[in-house]
Backbone as numpy.savetxt, mean C-alpha at the origin, in Angstrom:
# Nx Ny Nz CAx CAy CAz Cx Cy Cz
-7.04 -20.64 -3.21 -7.89 -19.21 -3.67 -7.15 -17.62 -3.23
-7.39 -17.21 -4.45 -6.61 -15.91 -4.23 -6.69 -15.08 -3.01
-5.72 -14.42 -2.57 -5.59 -13.41 -1.26 -4.26 -12.40 -1.48
-4.31 -11.69 -0.87 -3.40 -10.70 -0.95 -2.44 -10.58 0.46
-1.52 -10.29 0.25 -0.50 -10.18 1.39 0.37 -8.64 1.46
0.42 -8.38 2.72 0.97 -6.99 2.60 2.44 -7.26 3.41
3.57 -6.80 3.31 4.51 -6.74 4.14 5.42 -5.42 4.15
6.40 -5.26 4.63 7.09 -4.44 4.74 6.88 -3.02 5.87
5.73 -3.29 6.96 5.54 -2.49 7.69 6.58 -2.68 9.02
6.67 -1.71 9.88 7.52 -1.31 11.01 7.39 -0.28 11.45
8.47 -0.02 12.38 8.72 1.09 13.19 10.03 2.15 12.72
9.38 3.28 12.40 10.50 4.29 11.38 10.30 5.65 12.59
11.36 6.44 12.70 11.33 7.77 13.16 10.71 8.73 12.07
10.40 9.91 12.41 9.80 10.76 11.89 10.62 11.48 10.52
10.40 11.80 9.41 11.30 11.94 8.57 11.87 11.04 7.76
11.80 9.64 8.19 12.16 8.45 7.52 11.42 7.71 6.25
11.79 6.71 5.95 10.95 6.04 4.69 10.69 4.28 4.95
9.84 4.04 4.15 9.29 2.77 4.39 8.77 2.48 3.05
9.25 0.63 2.28 8.52 0.71 1.19 7.29 -0.53 1.57
6.16 -0.65 1.44 5.33 -1.52 1.64 5.27 -2.49 0.22
5.14 -3.54 0.66 4.58 -4.65 -0.82 3.41 -5.18 -0.67
2.68 -5.73 -1.82 1.58 -6.71 -1.53 1.68 -7.37 -2.87
1.47 -8.66 -2.76 1.63 -9.67 -3.39 0.32 -10.51 -3.22
-0.55 -10.63 -4.44 -1.67 -11.44 -5.01 -0.83 -12.73 -5.10
-1.77 -13.99 -4.54 -1.00 -15.04 -5.21 -2.33 -15.93 -4.94
-1.75 -17.13 -5.53 -3.50 -18.10 -5.36 -4.05 -18.08 -6.30
-4.35 -16.79 -7.20 -5.01 -16.86 -8.43 -4.39 -16.84 -9.66
-5.06 -16.13 -10.78 -4.69 -16.09 -12.26 -3.27 -15.01 -12.33
-2.51 -15.11 -12.96 -1.49 -14.34 -12.99 -2.18 -12.99 -13.81
-2.81 -12.53 -14.13 -3.35 -11.67 -14.94 -3.28 -10.47 -13.88
-2.99 -9.15 -14.28 -2.76 -8.15 -13.70 -4.00 -7.59 -13.58
-4.35 -6.55 -12.03 -5.30 -6.15 -11.97 -5.35 -4.67 -11.15
-6.11 -3.59 -11.21 -5.82 -2.43 -10.40 -5.70 -2.77 -8.83
-4.91 -1.81 -7.96 -4.81 -2.34 -6.93 -4.80 -0.86 -6.06
-5.03 -1.22 -4.71 -5.17 0.18 -3.87 -4.26 -0.21 -2.83
-4.27 1.18 -2.16 -3.84 1.33 -0.76 -4.88 1.69 0.15
-5.01 1.70 1.10 -5.90 2.61 2.20 -5.33 2.07 3.39
-5.48 3.23 4.59 -4.80 2.93 5.98 -5.86 3.20 7.23
-5.42 2.99 7.90 -6.61 3.46 9.20 -5.91 3.51 10.53
-5.86 4.51 11.22 -5.57 4.72 11.90 -6.19 4.58 13.32
-5.94 4.36 14.73 -6.42 3.61 15.71 -7.65 5.10 15.78
-8.75 4.44 16.10 -10.15 5.53 16.36 -10.34 5.87 14.97
-10.01 6.02 13.89 -10.51 6.78 12.63 -10.85 5.80 11.36
-11.63 6.38 10.76 -11.91 5.55 9.59 -10.81 5.00 8.45
-11.03 4.18 7.77 -10.38 3.82 6.30 -10.25 4.95 5.54
-8.93 5.30 5.51 -8.66 6.25 4.69 -7.83 5.73 3.33
-8.43 6.30 2.14 -7.74 5.85 0.82 -6.34 6.88 0.73
-5.12 5.99 0.32 -3.57 6.29 -0.02 -3.30 6.24 -1.21
-3.66 5.31 -2.05 -3.23 5.43 -3.32 -3.73 4.17 -4.19
-3.71 4.34 -5.76 -4.18 3.19 -6.53 -3.30 3.57 -7.80
-3.42 2.34 -8.44 -2.62 1.76 -9.57 -3.51 1.10 -10.46
-3.61 1.35 -11.84 -4.27 0.61 -12.74 -3.42 -0.59 -12.86
-3.97 -1.62 -14.01 -3.73 -3.05 -14.29 -2.35 -2.58 -14.79
-2.13 -1.83 -15.71 -1.00 -1.46 -16.63 0.42 -0.70 -16.06
-0.21 0.12 -14.92 0.79 0.69 -13.95 1.15 1.69 -14.67
0.20 2.41 -15.52 0.55 3.67 -16.23 -0.48 5.09 -15.77
-1.13 4.95 -15.12 -2.16 5.70 -14.31 -2.23 5.34 -12.89
-1.95 6.29 -11.48 -2.00 6.10 -10.58 -2.67 7.70 -9.78
-3.00 7.31 -8.83 -3.77 8.18 -8.26 -3.35 8.41 -6.59
-3.15 9.54 -6.04 -2.51 9.56 -4.60 -3.08 10.46 -4.00
-3.51 9.95 -2.97 -4.65 10.78 -1.74 -3.85 12.25 -1.35
-4.78 12.98 -1.25 -4.42 14.31 -0.72 -3.35 14.36 0.44
-3.67 13.69 1.47 -2.61 13.77 2.84 -1.45 13.10 2.73
-0.73 12.43 1.68 0.09 11.72 1.46 0.99 12.25 -0.25
0.59 13.09 -1.01 0.71 13.62 -1.91 2.27 14.26 -1.99
2.92 13.86 -2.73 4.25 14.42 -2.51 5.19 13.90 -1.95
4.50 12.79 -1.12 5.33 12.10 0.02 5.40 10.29 -0.30
4.23 9.80 -0.84 4.35 8.59 -1.05 4.03 8.27 -2.41
4.43 7.11 -3.04 4.51 7.00 -4.28 3.85 5.52 -4.53
3.02 4.96 -5.63 3.05 3.78 -5.78 3.48 3.03 -7.28
3.53 1.81 -7.23 4.15 1.23 -8.51 4.01 -0.29 -8.43
4.11 -0.71 -9.60 3.94 -2.15 -9.62 5.00 -2.92 -10.16
4.99 -4.05 -9.98 5.98 -4.93 -11.01 5.13 -5.60 -12.14
5.27 -5.63 -12.89 4.25 -6.31 -14.13 5.09 -7.34 -14.55
6.32 -7.31 -14.09 6.99 -8.68 -14.77 6.57 -9.95 -13.68
6.36 -9.68 -12.54 5.97 -10.42 -11.27 4.54 -10.89 -12.07
4.45 -12.25 -11.34 3.41 -12.87 -11.93 2.39 -13.07 -10.67
2.57 -12.28 -9.39 2.00 -12.05 -8.26 1.31 -10.94 -7.91
1.22 -10.06 -9.25 0.69 -8.35 -9.47 1.35 -7.85 -8.22
2.46 -7.73 -7.68 3.15 -7.09 -6.58 3.25 -5.45 -6.91
2.63 -5.16 -5.70 2.44 -3.57 -5.70 3.28 -2.84 -4.58
3.83 -1.67 -4.82 4.48 -1.08 -3.67 4.16 0.00 -3.29
4.49 0.71 -2.11 4.03 1.82 -1.74 5.04 2.62 -0.76
6.15 3.49 -2.02 6.92 4.19 -1.24 6.85 5.16 -0.35
6.69 5.07 0.66 6.74 6.44 1.90 7.94 6.99 2.16
7.97 8.16 1.82 8.97 8.73 2.39 8.45 9.86 3.40
9.42 10.85 3.91 9.25 11.64 4.74 8.16 11.55 5.80
8.15 10.34 6.40 7.08 9.80 7.23 6.56 10.97 8.38
5.32 10.91 8.88 5.09 11.65 9.95 4.39 11.12 11.09
4.32 11.18 12.12 3.78 10.53 13.29 2.41 10.22 12.69
1.36 11.32 11.67 0.20 10.98 11.56 0.13 10.13 10.78
0.97 9.45 9.66 1.08 8.21 8.86 0.90 6.97 9.88
1.14 7.04 11.17 0.79 5.72 11.62 -0.68 5.35 11.67
-0.25 4.02 11.24 -1.74 3.34 10.70 -1.76 1.98 10.41
-2.53 1.07 10.38 -2.67 -0.48 9.47 -3.01 0.04 7.77
-1.87 -0.50 7.05 -1.77 -0.10 5.86 -2.51 -1.46 5.31
-3.66 -1.28 4.55 -3.90 -2.36 3.98 -4.01 -2.36 1.97
-3.78 -3.63 1.31 -4.21 -3.23 0.30 -5.21 -4.11 -0.15
-5.76 -3.96 -1.22 -6.88 -4.11 -2.23 -7.06 -4.44 -3.52
-7.57 -5.31 -4.15 -7.82 -5.55 -5.46 -8.70 -6.35 -6.09
-9.40 -6.29 -6.69 -10.42 -7.42 -7.14 -11.29 -7.99 -6.07
-11.88 -6.71 -5.50 -12.65 -6.96 -4.13 -11.94 -8.22 -3.20
-10.49 -8.20 -2.94 -9.55 -8.64 -1.79 -9.52 -7.48 -1.00
-8.88 -7.98 -0.17 -8.41 -7.25 1.12 -7.08 -8.14 1.71
-5.90 -7.45 1.80 -5.16 -8.16 2.60 -5.19 -8.04 3.92
-4.59 -8.44 5.16 -4.80 -8.62 6.56 -4.27 -7.42 7.13
-3.39 -6.39 6.64 -2.67 -5.24 6.95 -1.23 -5.41 7.18
-0.78 -4.67 7.21 0.64 -4.02 8.05 0.57 -3.22 8.77
1.40 -3.14 9.81 1.52 -1.79 10.68 2.40 -1.32 10.24
2.11 0.70 10.31 3.49 1.32 10.12 3.15 2.05 11.42
4.40 1.85 12.18 4.45 2.90 13.23 5.43 4.37 13.29
5.07 5.70 13.22 5.90 6.68 13.05 6.38 7.29 14.24
7.52 7.36 14.92 7.82 8.05 15.76 8.16 9.12 16.12
7.72 10.12 16.86 8.28 11.50 16.49 9.56 11.68 17.33
């Protein structure tokens, strides 16, 4: 059964960088559009970024624009999508989820210390 798995979260100091990965496995190898969302403690889920199947169209959420970038490796058979996060702020602390084709990953925790 197809599922999504995120990785790359962790603890980082403000101003630092992290790269999250999301792999789709257990399904077809065809590419599909994928998204990143995040949810901070006590808050709703917030859109972060999206990328289309070809990787030539991206959308970045206003709160992270200029600091985060989304990309994908279309040479991979696992629909791997990345979220490069730079100039991290304490308010970026959240569980980050990837989604696509109606699926959601289990999330990966990102904690930014001040």
